[in-house]
N, C-alpha and C positions, 0 to 999 in steps of 0.2 A: 537517405532522403526522408524528411519529416512527413508523416502521413497527414494528408489534408483533413480538416474537420469535415463532418458531413455537410455542413452549410457551404463550405468552400467547394467541396466536390460537386454538390448539387448545382451551384451557380455555373460552374464550368460545363457540367454535363447538359444543363438546360440550354445553354448557348449553343453547344454542339448539336443537340437535337433540333433546335430551331433552324440550323443551317442545312439539315439533312432530311427533315420530314415536315409535313404540314401538321399544324396543331388542330386537334379536334375542336368542334364548336364548344364554346364555354359551358354550355349546359350539359355537355356530354359526360362530365364527371359525376353528375348526380342523376340525370334523367335523359334517356335517349331522345334524339330528334326524330320523332315518330314519322315513318313514311319515307325516310331518306336513306339511300344507300342499300346495301345488301343486308337482308335479315337472316341471321343464322343463330340457331340455338342447338345445333346438332351435337350429339355426344360422340358419334363416330362419323367421319366424313362419308358423304353419299355422292362421291364424284366418280366420273369415268377416269380410267387410268391416266390418260393424257392430261386431264384437268388436274388430277392429284399430283402428277409429276411436275406440272408447271407451278403449282402452289409450293411444292417443296423447293423448287429452284428459286422462287421468290423469297421464301423464308431464308434459304441458305445465303442468298445475296445480301440480305439485311444483316445476318449474323456476321458475315465477312466484313461488311462495312463497319459494324461496331468493333470488330476485332482490330481494326486499324488503330483504335484508341484503347483497346483492352476492355471495352464496355461489355463485351460478350461474356467475360469471365472475371467479373469484378473481385470476387472473393478467392479466386484461384491464384496460385503462385505465379510470379513473373516468368519462370522457366517454362510454363505452359501457355504463355501468352496473356496471362491475366494481370491484374493490378495488385493482388495481394492485400486487398483492403478488407474491412470488417463486414459482417452481415448487415450492419446498419447502413453502410454505404450501398450495399447491394439492394436493400429494400428501398432506399431513397431513389436509386436509379429506376427501379421498377415502377415506383409511383410516378416519376416524371415521364417515363416512356409511355405509360398508359394515357397520358394527355395528348399523345401524338398519333397520327394515322400510321400504323405499321401492319405488316402482314399478320393474318390470324395465326393462332397456334396450330400445332399438328403433333400428334402422339409420337411420330417418328423422331421429331426434334427432341421431345422430352426424354425418350428412351436413350437417345444417343448421348446427350449432354448431361442429363440428370440421373441416369441409372448406370449405363455401361462405363462411361468415362470415370465416375467416382469409384466403381468397382475395380477397374484397372489400377487406379491410384492406390487402392488398398492392397491388392494382391499381385500386381504386375511386377515383373523384374525391371531393373533399370532400363534394359534394352526395350522392353515392351512399353514402358512409359514414354520413352523417347520416340518410339515409333507411332504410338496411338494418341497420347493425351492431347497435344496441341491440335492435331488434325481433327479429332473428334469434337473438341470444344469449338473449333472454327467451322465445323460441318464440311470439311473437305471430304469426309466420309460420313455416311449415315450407318447406323447399326441397329440390330434387332435382337430380341431375346428368343432363344431356342430352348424353351423349358418344357411347356405342357405337352402331353401326349394323349392320344385317344383313350388309353387305359390308365392314365396318370394325370388327372387334371388337378384337383385340389390336393390330392395326395402325391405331391411331387417326388416324395421318397420312393414311389413305386415305379419310376420311369425305367424303361427297358431298352432305349436306344443304346447300342453297344459301341464302345471304342476299344479296340484290341491293339496292343502294342506290336509293332513290327520294326525292330531296330530303333532308328531315330524318328520314326513316324508312328502315327496312330491311324487305324483303319476304322471308319465309322459306318455303321449300317443301322437304319431305323427310320422312324418318322416323328416329326413334331407337328403340332397343330395350334391354332389361334396365335400364330406369330405375327403380330402387328407390324406392318411396314416392311416385311421381308422382301417384297417385290421391288422395293426402292433402296434397299440397303446393300452396301458393299461388304459389310462384316456382320457376323452374328456371334453372340455369346452362347455357347452350347454347353449344356450339362448332360453328360453321358455316363452310362454304366461301364466301369472299367474292371470291376471285380465282383462277380455274382456269388462268390463263396463267403462273403461277409454280410453283416446286417445291411438292410437296404439303404440306410442313410450313410453308411461308411464306405460304400464301394463306388462312389461317384467322383468324376473329375471334370473340371471346367476347361474349356478351350475357346480361343477366338478362331472363327472359321471364315475364310473368304467365301462369300455367297456365290461367286462365279466359279468355284472349284469344280472340277470334273466329278460328276456323280451327284451334284446337288440339283434337285428339281423343286421349283416353287409353283404352287397352284393356289391362286386367290380363291377365297370363299365368299360367295354372295351372301350378304346379311339381309335380315328382314327390313332394315332401315334403308336399304338400297345400295349401300356402298360395298366395297370389297377390301376393307382395311386388313382383315384377317387372312391368314394363309396356312395351307398345309405345306410342310417342307419335308422332302424325302431325301435320304442319304443312302447311296448305293456305292459301297467300296470307296468312300471319300477319304483321301489321304491328307492328314494334317501333320505338319512337322511338330516335334516336341517343343520347339521354341515358341509355339503358340499356345502351349498349355498355360492356363491361368491358375496359379497356386499349386500346392503340392498334389501329387497323385493321391487319390482317395479323399481329398478335402473339398470336392465339388459342392457338397451340401452347405458348407460354410460360405462358399462363394455365392451360391444361390440365395441363401438367407440374407447375405449382405445386399445383393442386388434388390431383393424384394423389400428390404427395409428402406432402401432409397426410393423404391417405387411407391410405397405407401406414404412416405413423407412427401414425395414430390407431387403425386397426384392430388392428395388432399390439400396441399398448400397452394395449388393452382400455379405451380411453377412452370417455366418453359416458354414464357413469352406469349403474346397475343391475348385474346379475350378468354374469359373463363370457359372451360369446357361445359357444354350443356346450358349455356345461357346464364343470366344473372337475375337477381332480385329486381333490378331496375327495369329489365325487359318484361318481367312478369307483371310488375305494377303498371307499367305503361300500357300493356295490353288490356288489363282490366279497366283502366281509366278511359282508354279510347273507346271501349265497348260500352262504357257507362254503367258498369256493374260493380265498381270498386267499393261502393257503400252498401251493397246488399249484405245483410248480417252474416250469412253462411260463408260467402266469398270473402268478406272482410276478415273473418276469423281464420280462414285458410291462408290469406295473404300474410297476416301478422305472425302466424305459425311459421311460415317459411322465413320471414325476416328474423325472428328471434332465433331460430335454429342456425341461420347463417352467421349471426353474431357469436353464438356459443362456439360454433366451429372455428371461426376466425381467431378468437382469443385462446381456444384450446391449442390450436396449431402454433400460435405465437409462443405459448408456454412450452410446448414440446421442442420448438426450435431453440429456445433459450437453454433447455435442459441438455440438448445435444452439444451446445457450445462449440459448434464447428466440426464436431467429430461425426462418427457414424450415427444415423438415427437409431433410437432404441425401440423397444416394443410399444412405446407411446404412439408411434406412427400408426399402429393398428387402430387406436382410438380415433385418430384423425380420419383414417379411411372409412371407418364405420359412419362417422358423422357426415362425411362427404356423400357417401352413397345414400344414406338416409335422407340427406337434404335434397338430392336429386329426385328421390321417390316422392317426397312431400311436394316438390315443385311440380312433378307430373300430376299429382292429385289435384293441386290447386289450379293448374292451367286447364285441366279437364273440366272443372267446375266453371271456370271463366268462359271457355270457348263453347262448350256443349258440342253441337253438331258441326260447328266450324272446324273442329279438330280432324274430322274425317271426311269433310266435303270441301274440295278446293274451289272456292268462289273467286279466286284471284285477288282477294283482299290482302293487302300487305300485312305481314306480322301475325297471321292467324294459322293457316294450314301448315306453315313451316314448323310449328311446335310439334307436329307429329314426329319429326326426326328426334326430338328430345324424348318423347314418350316411348318410342320404339327402341331407342338406344340406351336409355338409363338403366334398364335391368342388367345389361351386360357388365356394368362396373360392379355389380354385386357379386360377380364371379372373378373378374379380371384382377390380377395381383393377389389372389387368395380370396376365397369366398367369405361372405359375412360370418359364416360359422367358424371358419379358420381364424378370422380376426378375433372373435370372442374367446376362442380357446387360448390364443396368445395372450390376450389381456388377462384372462382368468389365471393362467399358469405363471406367466412371466412378470406380470404387473401386480396382481393381487395375491400371488402365492398360493392359489388354490390347488388341491390335488390334481394331478394330470389325469386325462381320460385313459381308460384301460387300452393298452396296445398289445395285443396278443402276438404280434409279429415283430416286436421291438428288437429282440436279440436273435431272431431266426435268420439264417443265411438267405439271401434274396432268392437263390435258385430253388429253395425248399418252400417258398411261399406260394400257395395256390393262386393261380391267376386266371 
């Protein structure tokens, strides 16, 4: 079958969207209709558990509706339920979808469809791909990452959660932390230590873990922004069949790096559906205009600084996407993530100037105090997916070719490293 042109595809997709969703007000593409609807610029959701579960149900229902036409996975192969079309087709649909009222985004959706599904596509066996790919893309299942640990945050190579082989099974014991969406996920991508007698990056193995398995305990963590998106996850003699191992034994570091490269590319590009995490330039500008301060020199300078940064970020990520050419994201994704987190910091600084005391005192005025969720949540993304310092090391060593940082434990068996 001949691939439709982007124009032909867009015409058909727009007609379908008109039949299934309400169109946003015409002004919504450039400037919000101030004072109408729900105001949200949160970085991490600050919802009660039942509210967040209901939101994920709403998101999943919309993804399944799109899946009836393959619009949920436009660039994915048809055997996964997608359309097998180009990135240009995917970007065209995203632009169209933004013109309609759809459920807001959620990190658990992004992790499931943008991180773990692509990782399984790279490392999974044929049986694993058949089992997981289409259901994950269609959100029949949600999935989470089980990477960070209390003693191994940015240094993921130092993780200590153990998986010991017992015949055709692996027995897992240990703890993970900061696992976003774990309480709503049916599956998790686990990186565990399987060989302590080799260097720390060489003795890890990846698995897909059913989150309802016996011995798995999930404890939500209350964040300062009010929500409980993050979780601690404890494993006590959890048995995982070897058929759920993802990639070769001892190659878990490569699996983790692949997932993280998708995460950096995915988060900084604003993928995953719904509105942009942490609010937008349009919301910032509308707040300043509504309060009558947009023309004050200091605030005007801060506003244009955010706008220029957002444009640089946008074009940088487009260039990185073109370099990837549909394959795995490269180290360029670290540049995109740095730009993204820096942009959120600049937006926090700008809105603090715009609002003043309104940021900390809830007067009930629409579109003001709600910015506190952004200011409290933005610092978290300077750590999530690899800290800013880690991103700079990746760029320096893998993009610019600079000498690597000294690593005294590089070739030392993990068991001999002081902890």
